[in-house]
Biopython code that builds the backbone (N, CA, C, O; Angstrom):
import numpy as np
from Bio.PDB.StructureBuilder import StructureBuilder

atoms = [
    (1, "UNK", "N", (0.475, -1.439, -0.206)),
    (1, "UNK", "CA", (-0.273, 0.101, 0.152)),
    (1, "UNK", "C", (0.947, 1.210, -0.233)),
    (1, "UNK", "O", (1.909, 0.977, 0.498)),
    (2, "UNK", "N", (1.182, 2.209, -1.040)),
    (2, "UNK", "CA", (1.961, 3.539, -0.925)),
    (2, "UNK", "C", (0.799, 4.350, -1.410)),
    (2, "UNK", "O", (-0.059, 4.141, -2.268)),
    (3, "UNK", "N", (1.076, 5.472, -0.480)),
    (3, "UNK", "CA", (0.388, 6.771, -0.575)),
    (3, "UNK", "C", (1.094, 7.877, -0.305)),
    (3, "UNK", "O", (1.447, 8.237, 0.818)),
    (4, "UNK", "N", (1.417, 8.716, -1.872)),
    (4, "UNK", "CA", (2.247, 8.988, -1.751)),
    (4, "UNK", "C", (1.983, 11.199, -1.801)),
    (4, "UNK", "O", (1.757, 11.830, -2.834)),
    (5, "UNK", "N", (2.074, 11.604, -0.869)),
    (5, "UNK", "CA", (1.365, 13.111, -1.150)),
    (5, "UNK", "C", (1.844, 14.271, -2.708)),
    (5, "UNK", "O", (2.976, 14.670, -2.984)),
    (6, "UNK", "N", (1.126, 14.426, -3.128)),
    (6, "UNK", "CA", (1.373, 15.031, -3.906)),
    (6, "UNK", "C", (2.532, 16.437, -4.031)),
    (6, "UNK", "O", (1.576, 17.161, -3.754)),
    (7, "UNK", "N", (3.236, 17.042, -4.129)),
    (7, "UNK", "CA", (3.710, 18.475, -3.577)),
    (7, "UNK", "C", (3.678, 19.676, -4.368)),
    (7, "UNK", "O", (4.643, 20.431, -4.248)),
    (8, "UNK", "N", (2.756, 19.993, -5.150)),
    (8, "UNK", "CA", (2.539, 20.914, -6.377)),
    (8, "UNK", "C", (2.487, 22.533, -5.856)),
    (8, "UNK", "O", (2.228, 22.456, -4.655)),
    (9, "UNK", "N", (2.601, 23.756, -6.179)),
    (9, "UNK", "CA", (2.029, 24.367, -6.103)),
    (9, "UNK", "C", (0.817, 24.622, -5.977)),
    (9, "UNK", "O", (0.511, 25.491, -5.162)),
    (10, "UNK", "N", (-0.017, 24.083, -6.586)),
    (10, "UNK", "CA", (-1.476, 23.956, -6.608)),
    (10, "UNK", "C", (-1.987, 23.088, -5.650)),
    (10, "UNK", "O", (-3.151, 23.240, -5.282)),
    (11, "UNK", "N", (-1.232, 22.120, -5.147)),
    (11, "UNK", "CA", (-1.192, 21.174, -3.509)),
    (11, "UNK", "C", (-1.176, 22.110, -2.866)),
    (11, "UNK", "O", (-2.298, 22.427, -2.471)),
    (12, "UNK", "N", (-0.146, 22.933, -2.462)),
    (12, "UNK", "CA", (0.082, 23.228, -1.177)),
    (12, "UNK", "C", (-0.791, 24.638, -1.037)),
    (12, "UNK", "O", (-0.634, 25.297, -0.009)),
    (13, "UNK", "N", (-1.831, 25.166, -2.198)),
    (13, "UNK", "CA", (-2.496, 26.082, -2.196)),
    (13, "UNK", "C", (-3.800, 25.216, -1.620)),
    (13, "UNK", "O", (-4.245, 25.480, -0.503)),
    (14, "UNK", "N", (-4.000, 24.857, -1.902)),
    (14, "UNK", "CA", (-5.335, 24.150, -1.685)),
    (14, "UNK", "C", (-5.527, 22.949, -0.428)),
    (14, "UNK", "O", (-6.525, 22.327, -0.064)),
    (15, "UNK", "N", (-4.132, 22.932, 0.036)),
    (15, "UNK", "CA", (-4.069, 22.630, 1.353)),
    (15, "UNK", "C", (-4.268, 23.579, 2.401)),
    (15, "UNK", "O", (-4.551, 23.356, 3.579)),
    (16, "UNK", "N", (-4.085, 24.661, 1.821)),
    (16, "UNK", "CA", (-4.593, 26.033, 2.772)),
    (16, "UNK", "C", (-6.124, 26.131, 2.723)),
    (16, "UNK", "O", (-6.565, 27.158, 3.241)),
    (17, "UNK", "N", (-6.870, 25.431, 2.301)),
    (17, "UNK", "CA", (-8.207, 25.522, 2.351)),
    (17, "UNK", "C", (-8.600, 23.878, 3.371)),
    (17, "UNK", "O", (-9.617, 23.671, 4.032)),
    (18, "UNK", "N", (-7.773, 23.227, 3.236)),
    (18, "UNK", "CA", (-8.316, 21.765, 3.706)),
    (18, "UNK", "C", (-7.996, 20.590, 2.846)),
    (18, "UNK", "O", (-7.970, 19.443, 3.293)),
    (19, "UNK", "N", (-7.763, 20.883, 1.661)),
    (19, "UNK", "CA", (-7.861, 19.524, 0.346)),
    (19, "UNK", "C", (-6.005, 19.596, 0.108)),
    (19, "UNK", "O", (-5.171, 20.465, -0.147)),
    (20, "UNK", "N", (-6.030, 17.885, 0.413)),
    (20, "UNK", "CA", (-4.809, 17.251, 0.272)),
    (20, "UNK", "C", (-4.852, 16.326, -0.647)),
    (20, "UNK", "O", (-5.748, 15.481, -0.665)),
    (21, "UNK", "N", (-3.877, 16.374, -1.530)),
    (21, "UNK", "CA", (-4.036, 15.400, -2.711)),
    (21, "UNK", "C", (-2.653, 14.634, -2.606)),
    (21, "UNK", "O", (-1.571, 15.105, -2.256)),
    (22, "UNK", "N", (-2.963, 13.287, -3.011)),
    (22, "UNK", "CA", (-2.173, 11.834, -2.774)),
    (22, "UNK", "C", (-2.607, 11.228, -4.020)),
    (22, "UNK", "O", (-3.504, 11.571, -4.791)),
    (23, "UNK", "N", (-1.670, 10.116, -4.065)),
    (23, "UNK", "CA", (-1.677, 9.424, -5.570)),
    (23, "UNK", "C", (-1.257, 8.189, -4.563)),
    (23, "UNK", "O", (-0.203, 8.066, -3.939)),
    (24, "UNK", "N", (-2.450, 7.271, -4.595)),
    (24, "UNK", "CA", (-2.794, 5.873, -4.227)),
    (24, "UNK", "C", (-2.709, 5.125, -5.375)),
    (24, "UNK", "O", (-2.464, 5.675, -6.449)),
    (25, "UNK", "N", (-2.882, 3.924, -5.285)),
    (25, "UNK", "CA", (-2.885, 1.980, -5.875)),
    (25, "UNK", "C", (-4.390, 2.573, -6.285)),
    (25, "UNK", "O", (-5.152, 3.053, -5.447)),
    (26, "UNK", "N", (-4.709, 2.460, -7.765)),
    (26, "UNK", "CA", (-5.600, 2.458, -9.335)),
    (26, "UNK", "C", (-6.686, 1.647, -8.600)),
    (26, "UNK", "O", (-7.848, 1.769, -8.990)),
    (27, "UNK", "N", (-6.396, 0.806, -7.541)),
    (27, "UNK", "CA", (-7.568, -0.303, -7.273)),
    (27, "UNK", "C", (-8.188, 0.264, -6.377)),
    (27, "UNK", "O", (-9.411, 0.127, -6.423)),
    (28, "UNK", "N", (-7.760, 0.877, -5.544)),
    (28, "UNK", "CA", (-8.682, 1.768, -4.303)),
    (28, "UNK", "C", (-10.062, 2.555, -4.651)),
    (28, "UNK", "O", (-10.136, 3.540, -5.386)),
    (29, "UNK", "N", (-11.071, 1.962, -4.021)),
    (29, "UNK", "CA", (-12.057, 3.148, -3.933)),
    (29, "UNK", "C", (-12.238, 3.963, -2.819)),
    (29, "UNK", "O", (-11.787, 3.749, -1.693)),
    (30, "UNK", "N", (-12.984, 5.001, -3.216)),
    (30, "UNK", "CA", (-13.020, 5.815, -1.910)),
    (30, "UNK", "C", (-13.123, 5.715, -0.372)),
    (30, "UNK", "O", (-12.678, 6.329, 0.597)),
    (31, "UNK", "N", (-13.877, 4.709, -0.594)),
    (31, "UNK", "CA", (-13.842, 4.150, 0.625)),
    (31, "UNK", "C", (-12.710, 3.729, 1.600)),
    (31, "UNK", "O", (-12.861, 3.791, 2.820)),
    (32, "UNK", "N", (-11.537, 3.287, 0.990)),
    (32, "UNK", "CA", (-10.857, 2.795, 1.266)),
    (32, "UNK", "C", (-9.996, 3.613, 1.442)),
    (32, "UNK", "O", (-9.392, 3.507, 2.509)),
    (33, "UNK", "N", (-9.433, 5.160, 0.150)),
    (33, "UNK", "CA", (-8.645, 5.843, 0.497)),
    (33, "UNK", "C", (-9.307, 6.636, 1.527)),
    (33, "UNK", "O", (-8.586, 7.605, 1.765)),
    (34, "UNK", "N", (-10.388, 6.654, 2.260)),
    (34, "UNK", "CA", (-10.753, 7.868, 3.235)),
    (34, "UNK", "C", (-10.493, 6.992, 4.926)),
    (34, "UNK", "O", (-10.601, 7.538, 6.024)),
    (35, "UNK", "N", (-10.211, 5.842, 4.717)),
    (35, "UNK", "CA", (-10.403, 4.550, 5.692)),
    (35, "UNK", "C", (-8.648, 4.909, 6.230)),
    (35, "UNK", "O", (-8.156, 5.001, 7.355)),
    (36, "UNK", "N", (-8.058, 5.043, 4.850)),
    (36, "UNK", "CA", (-6.497, 4.534, 4.711)),
    (36, "UNK", "C", (-5.697, 6.128, 5.164)),
    (36, "UNK", "O", (-4.481, 6.155, 5.358)),
    (37, "UNK", "N", (-6.677, 7.559, 5.308)),
    (37, "UNK", "CA", (-6.028, 8.810, 5.188)),
    (37, "UNK", "C", (-6.300, 9.082, 6.458)),
    (37, "UNK", "O", (-5.433, 9.602, 7.161)),
    (38, "UNK", "N", (-7.832, 8.705, 7.065)),
    (38, "UNK", "CA", (-7.739, 9.107, 8.564)),
    (38, "UNK", "C", (-7.109, 7.670, 9.456)),
    (38, "UNK", "O", (-7.196, 7.765, 10.681)),
    (39, "UNK", "N", (-6.677, 6.759, 9.065)),
    (39, "UNK", "CA", (-6.263, 5.619, 10.044)),
    (39, "UNK", "C", (-4.260, 6.074, 9.969)),
    (39, "UNK", "O", (-3.510, 5.969, 10.940)),
    (40, "UNK", "N", (-3.827, 6.566, 8.527)),
    (40, "UNK", "CA", (-2.091, 6.763, 9.370)),
    (40, "UNK", "C", (-2.113, 8.115, 9.799)),
    (40, "UNK", "O", (-1.292, 8.402, 10.671)),
    (41, "UNK", "N", (-3.272, 9.496, 9.163)),
    (41, "UNK", "CA", (-3.054, 11.016, 9.943)),
    (41, "UNK", "C", (-3.885, 10.781, 11.097)),
    (41, "UNK", "O", (-3.778, 11.796, 11.785)),
    (42, "UNK", "N", (-4.371, 10.266, 11.451)),
    (42, "UNK", "CA", (-5.331, 10.482, 12.809)),
    (42, "UNK", "C", (-6.667, 11.690, 12.249)),
    (42, "UNK", "O", (-7.111, 12.268, 13.241)),
    (43, "UNK", "N", (-7.105, 11.988, 11.412)),
    (43, "UNK", "CA", (-7.631, 13.300, 10.705)),
    (43, "UNK", "C", (-9.237, 12.656, 10.407)),
    (43, "UNK", "O", (-9.490, 11.559, 9.909)),
    (44, "UNK", "N", (-10.063, 13.541, 10.803)),
    (44, "UNK", "CA", (-12.178, 13.094, 10.274)),
    (44, "UNK", "C", (-11.660, 13.467, 8.405)),
    (44, "UNK", "O", (-11.075, 14.474, 8.007)),
    (45, "UNK", "N", (-12.043, 12.490, 7.731)),
    (45, "UNK", "CA", (-12.019, 12.634, 6.055)),
    (45, "UNK", "C", (-13.700, 13.175, 5.905)),
    (45, "UNK", "O", (-14.604, 12.574, 6.486)),
    (46, "UNK", "N", (-13.912, 14.226, 5.156)),
    (46, "UNK", "CA", (-15.326, 14.679, 5.150)),
    (46, "UNK", "C", (-15.093, 14.322, 3.783)),
    (46, "UNK", "O", (-16.042, 14.945, 3.306)),
    (47, "UNK", "N", (-14.640, 13.883, 2.971)),
    (47, "UNK", "CA", (-15.097, 14.538, 1.219)),
    (47, "UNK", "C", (-14.044, 13.787, 0.386)),
    (47, "UNK", "O", (-12.961, 13.785, 0.972)),
    (48, "UNK", "N", (-14.022, 13.128, -0.837)),
    (48, "UNK", "CA", (-12.883, 11.983, -1.169)),
    (48, "UNK", "C", (-13.545, 12.444, -2.905)),
    (48, "UNK", "O", (-14.684, 12.168, -3.282)),
    (49, "UNK", "N", (-12.460, 13.208, -3.770)),
    (49, "UNK", "CA", (-12.359, 13.057, -5.140)),
    (49, "UNK", "C", (-11.675, 12.266, -5.677)),
    (49, "UNK", "O", (-10.594, 12.163, -5.098)),
    (50, "UNK", "N", (-11.794, 11.521, -6.680)),
    (50, "UNK", "CA", (-10.568, 10.618, -7.071)),
    (50, "UNK", "C", (-10.430, 11.271, -8.757)),
    (50, "UNK", "O", (-11.252, 12.063, -9.216)),
    (51, "UNK", "N", (-9.440, 10.844, -9.388)),
    (51, "UNK", "CA", (-9.048, 11.134, -10.984)),
    (51, "UNK", "C", (-8.334, 9.764, -11.365)),
    (51, "UNK", "O", (-7.263, 9.432, -10.857)),
    (52, "UNK", "N", (-8.787, 9.254, -11.988)),
    (52, "UNK", "CA", (-7.864, 8.562, -12.702)),
    (52, "UNK", "C", (-7.578, 8.846, -14.214)),
    (52, "UNK", "O", (-8.045, 9.607, -15.062)),
    (53, "UNK", "N", (-6.185, 7.487, -14.152)),
    (53, "UNK", "CA", (-5.371, 8.333, -15.198)),
    (53, "UNK", "C", (-5.204, 6.503, -16.046)),
    (53, "UNK", "O", (-5.586, 5.556, -15.359)),
    (54, "UNK", "N", (-4.762, 6.277, -17.166)),
    (54, "UNK", "CA", (-4.801, 5.554, -17.941)),
    (54, "UNK", "C", (-3.577, 5.089, -18.132)),
    (54, "UNK", "O", (-2.650, 5.888, -18.001)),
    (55, "UNK", "N", (-3.245, 3.484, -18.538)),
    (55, "UNK", "CA", (-1.363, 3.581, -18.570)),
    (55, "UNK", "C", (-1.531, 4.256, -20.258)),
    (55, "UNK", "O", (-2.372, 4.610, -21.084)),
    (56, "UNK", "N", (-0.860, 4.193, -20.154)),
    (56, "UNK", "CA", (0.101, 4.527, -22.164)),
    (56, "UNK", "C", (1.870, 4.054, -22.224)),
    (56, "UNK", "O", (2.681, 3.652, -21.389)),
    (57, "UNK", "N", (1.902, 4.358, -23.687)),
    (57, "UNK", "CA", (3.274, 4.309, -23.962)),
    (57, "UNK", "C", (3.794, 5.615, -24.346)),
    (57, "UNK", "O", (2.991, 6.498, -24.643)),
    (58, "UNK", "N", (5.417, 5.902, -24.382)),
    (58, "UNK", "CA", (6.205, 6.584, -24.606)),
    (58, "UNK", "C", (7.341, 6.598, -25.084)),
    (58, "UNK", "O", (7.881, 5.493, -25.036)),
    (59, "UNK", "N", (8.129, 7.650, -25.674)),
    (59, "UNK", "CA", (8.837, 7.071, -25.801)),
    (59, "UNK", "C", (10.094, 8.174, -24.929)),
    (59, "UNK", "O", (9.938, 9.301, -24.460)),
    (60, "UNK", "N", (11.035, 7.494, -24.965)),
    (60, "UNK", "CA", (12.220, 8.897, -23.915)),
    (60, "UNK", "C", (13.083, 8.865, -24.747)),
    (60, "UNK", "O", (13.237, 8.636, -25.947)),
    (61, "UNK", "N", (13.789, 9.224, -23.606)),
    (61, "UNK", "CA", (15.246, 10.734, -24.717)),
    (61, "UNK", "C", (15.778, 9.880, -25.764)),
    (61, "UNK", "O", (16.169, 10.465, -26.774)),
    (62, "UNK", "N", (15.888, 8.425, -25.723)),
    (62, "UNK", "CA", (16.777, 7.336, -26.824)),
    (62, "UNK", "C", (16.187, 6.860, -27.774)),
    (62, "UNK", "O", (16.864, 6.177, -28.543)),
    (63, "UNK", "N", (14.700, 7.049, -28.069)),
    (63, "UNK", "CA", (13.939, 6.936, -28.513)),
    (63, "UNK", "C", (13.014, 5.403, -28.360)),
    (63, "UNK", "O", (12.353, 4.918, -29.278)),
    (64, "UNK", "N", (13.124, 4.959, -27.323)),
    (64, "UNK", "CA", (12.868, 3.491, -27.105)),
    (64, "UNK", "C", (11.323, 3.546, -26.241)),
    (64, "UNK", "O", (10.931, 4.436, -25.488)),
    (65, "UNK", "N", (10.796, 2.591, -26.540)),
    (65, "UNK", "CA", (9.188, 2.504, -26.236)),
    (65, "UNK", "C", (9.411, 2.528, -24.308)),
    (65, "UNK", "O", (10.369, 2.038, -23.711)),
    (66, "UNK", "N", (8.220, 3.241, -23.682)),
    (66, "UNK", "CA", (8.351, 2.759, -22.641)),
    (66, "UNK", "C", (7.488, 2.934, -22.018)),
    (66, "UNK", "O", (7.306, 4.144, -21.883)),
    (67, "UNK", "N", (6.340, 1.973, -21.190)),
    (67, "UNK", "CA", (4.989, 1.928, -20.710)),
    (67, "UNK", "C", (4.916, 2.638, -19.473)),
    (67, "UNK", "O", (5.695, 2.212, -18.621)),
    (68, "UNK", "N", (4.058, 3.789, -19.072)),
    (68, "UNK", "CA", (3.807, 4.568, -17.665)),
    (68, "UNK", "C", (2.363, 3.773, -17.507)),
    (68, "UNK", "O", (1.430, 3.560, -18.282)),
    (69, "UNK", "N", (2.683, 3.377, -15.867)),
    (69, "UNK", "CA", (1.349, 2.477, -15.637)),
    (69, "UNK", "C", (0.363, 3.731, -14.839)),
    (69, "UNK", "O", (0.464, 4.904, -14.478)),
    (70, "UNK", "N", (-0.621, 2.620, -14.848)),
    (70, "UNK", "CA", (-2.383, 3.601, -14.327)),
    (70, "UNK", "C", (-1.950, 3.734, -13.127)),
    (70, "UNK", "O", (-1.104, 3.109, -12.487)),
    (71, "UNK", "N", (-2.821, 4.887, -12.805)),
    (71, "UNK", "CA", (-2.311, 5.576, -11.425)),
    (71, "UNK", "C", (-3.426, 6.427, -10.809)),
    (71, "UNK", "O", (-4.450, 6.502, -11.489)),
    (72, "UNK", "N", (-3.404, 7.198, -9.437)),
    (72, "UNK", "CA", (-5.362, 7.455, -9.672)),
    (72, "UNK", "C", (-4.846, 8.253, -8.399)),
    (72, "UNK", "O", (-4.145, 7.830, -7.480)),
    (73, "UNK", "N", (-5.446, 9.681, -8.615)),
    (73, "UNK", "CA", (-5.086, 10.618, -8.057)),
    (73, "UNK", "C", (-6.312, 11.074, -7.090)),
    (73, "UNK", "O", (-7.492, 11.294, -7.364)),
    (74, "UNK", "N", (-5.470, 11.146, -5.628)),
    (74, "UNK", "CA", (-6.971, 11.193, -4.365)),
    (74, "UNK", "C", (-6.934, 12.367, -4.286)),
    (74, "UNK", "O", (-5.816, 12.798, -4.570)),
    (75, "UNK", "N", (-7.939, 13.422, -3.922)),
    (75, "UNK", "CA", (-8.392, 15.237, -3.671)),
    (75, "UNK", "C", (-8.898, 14.794, -2.090)),
    (75, "UNK", "O", (-9.967, 14.195, -2.204)),
    (76, "UNK", "N", (-8.512, 14.886, -0.765)),
    (76, "UNK", "CA", (-9.161, 14.538, 0.257)),
    (76, "UNK", "C", (-8.991, 15.644, 0.664)),
    (76, "UNK", "O", (-7.960, 16.316, 0.703)),
    (77, "UNK", "N", (-10.355, 15.947, 1.091)),
    (77, "UNK", "CA", (-11.330, 17.151, 2.513)),
    (77, "UNK", "C", (-11.000, 16.789, 3.624)),
    (77, "UNK", "O", (-10.893, 15.611, 3.963)),
    (78, "UNK", "N", (-10.855, 17.493, 4.135)),
    (78, "UNK", "CA", (-10.492, 17.407, 5.847)),
    (78, "UNK", "C", (-11.835, 17.994, 6.386)),
    (78, "UNK", "O", (-12.271, 18.841, 5.607)),
    (79, "UNK", "N", (-12.583, 17.808, 7.430)),
    (79, "UNK", "CA", (-12.931, 18.025, 8.663)),
    (79, "UNK", "C", (-12.227, 19.505, 8.982)),
    (79, "UNK", "O", (-11.029, 19.522, 8.698)),
    (80, "UNK", "N", (-12.845, 20.942, 9.607)),
    (80, "UNK", "CA", (-13.059, 22.086, 9.976)),
    (80, "UNK", "C", (-11.890, 21.857, 10.812)),
    (80, "UNK", "O", (-11.865, 20.913, 11.602)),
    (81, "UNK", "N", (-10.768, 22.799, 10.658)),
    (81, "UNK", "CA", (-9.616, 23.036, 12.028)),
    (81, "UNK", "C", (-8.634, 21.527, 12.062)),
    (81, "UNK", "O", (-8.184, 21.125, 13.135)),
    (82, "UNK", "N", (-8.466, 21.029, 11.192)),
    (82, "UNK", "CA", (-8.241, 19.934, 11.133)),
    (82, "UNK", "C", (-7.264, 19.919, 9.618)),
    (82, "UNK", "O", (-7.685, 20.026, 8.466)),
    (83, "UNK", "N", (-5.462, 19.703, 10.218)),
    (83, "UNK", "CA", (-4.785, 19.318, 8.470)),
    (83, "UNK", "C", (-3.674, 18.235, 9.248)),
    (83, "UNK", "O", (-3.587, 17.733, 10.369)),
    (84, "UNK", "N", (-3.084, 18.202, 8.292)),
    (84, "UNK", "CA", (-1.473, 17.024, 7.922)),
    (84, "UNK", "C", (-0.068, 18.013, 7.543)),
    (84, "UNK", "O", (0.103, 18.855, 6.661)),
    (85, "UNK", "N", (0.808, 17.507, 8.607)),
    (85, "UNK", "CA", (1.865, 18.213, 8.563)),
    (85, "UNK", "C", (2.873, 18.129, 7.169)),
    (85, "UNK", "O", (3.614, 18.984, 6.685)),
    (86, "UNK", "N", (2.731, 17.463, 6.967)),
    (86, "UNK", "CA", (3.057, 17.007, 5.475)),
    (86, "UNK", "C", (3.551, 18.083, 4.216)),
    (86, "UNK", "O", (4.527, 18.211, 3.475)),
    (87, "UNK", "N", (1.943, 18.919, 4.520)),
    (87, "UNK", "CA", (1.933, 20.356, 3.686)),
    (87, "UNK", "C", (2.273, 21.462, 4.172)),
    (87, "UNK", "O", (2.225, 22.579, 3.657)),
    (88, "UNK", "N", (2.576, 21.186, 5.051)),
    (88, "UNK", "CA", (2.728, 22.862, 6.208)),
    (88, "UNK", "C", (3.837, 23.199, 5.318)),
    (88, "UNK", "O", (4.372, 22.271, 4.712)),
    (89, "UNK", "N", (4.200, 24.224, 5.176)),
    (89, "UNK", "CA", (5.303, 24.511, 4.229)),
    (89, "UNK", "C", (6.228, 25.060, 6.137)),
    (89, "UNK", "O", (5.747, 25.415, 7.213)),
    (90, "UNK", "N", (7.598, 24.851, 5.665)),
    (90, "UNK", "CA", (8.064, 25.580, 6.672)),
    (90, "UNK", "C", (8.884, 27.430, 6.202)),
    (90, "UNK", "O", (9.042, 28.079, 5.168)),
    (91, "UNK", "N", (9.046, 27.523, 6.971)),
    (91, "UNK", "CA", (9.489, 28.994, 7.392)),
    (91, "UNK", "C", (10.792, 29.397, 7.621)),
    (91, "UNK", "O", (11.215, 29.263, 8.769)),
    (92, "UNK", "N", (11.655, 29.951, 6.612)),
    (92, "UNK", "CA", (12.661, 29.881, 7.210)),
    (92, "UNK", "C", (13.641, 31.107, 8.369)),
    (92, "UNK", "O", (14.054, 32.162, 7.887)),
    (93, "UNK", "N", (13.726, 30.991, 8.868)),
    (93, "UNK", "CA", (14.482, 32.307, 9.740)),
    (93, "UNK", "C", (15.643, 32.683, 9.456)),
    (93, "UNK", "O", (16.640, 31.973, 9.318)),
    (94, "UNK", "N", (15.557, 33.762, 9.364)),
    (94, "UNK", "CA", (16.867, 34.403, 8.822)),
    (94, "UNK", "C", (17.685, 35.784, 10.285)),
    (94, "UNK", "O", (17.247, 36.776, 10.867)),
    (95, "UNK", "N", (18.763, 35.157, 10.282)),
    (95, "UNK", "CA", (19.244, 35.785, 11.282)),
    (95, "UNK", "C", (19.796, 37.446, 11.005)),
    (95, "UNK", "O", (20.574, 37.245, 10.072)),
    (96, "UNK", "N", (19.833, 38.610, 11.212)),
    (96, "UNK", "CA", (20.348, 39.880, 10.362)),
    (96, "UNK", "C", (21.244, 40.021, 11.378)),
    (96, "UNK", "O", (20.933, 40.588, 12.426)),
    (97, "UNK", "N", (22.766, 39.377, 11.094)),
    (97, "UNK", "CA", (24.070, 39.522, 11.483)),
    (97, "UNK", "C", (25.088, 40.909, 11.086)),
    (97, "UNK", "O", (26.253, 40.952, 11.481)),
]
sb = StructureBuilder()
sb.init_structure("model")
sb.init_model(0)
sb.init_chain("A")
sb.init_seg("    ")
for serial, (resi, resn, name, xyz) in enumerate(atoms, 1):
    if name == "N":
        sb.init_residue(resn, " ", resi, " ")
    sb.init_atom(name, np.array(xyz, "f"), 0.0, 1.0, " ", f" {name:<3s}", serial, name[0])
structure = sb.get_structure()
């Protein structure tokens, strides 16, 4: 079971609104995603939206054909006043000397 957080500019902007984005196995349903996220991070999941990407083939830089496997992206909405620490932006403190 691999669940990877998606850390992009859009995902970080959505995390301020309580929406977190993860790459999940393509066989997971919405209720399984909800159960796993609430178990791993100890939060209450209100809504799960999924986007399924099909498998395809493409050519790499050497001209060889490479297959890209199917994947699924889940956008999870949490209950009010809850957050996941992975998506928090770190503030750099600079000292003036």
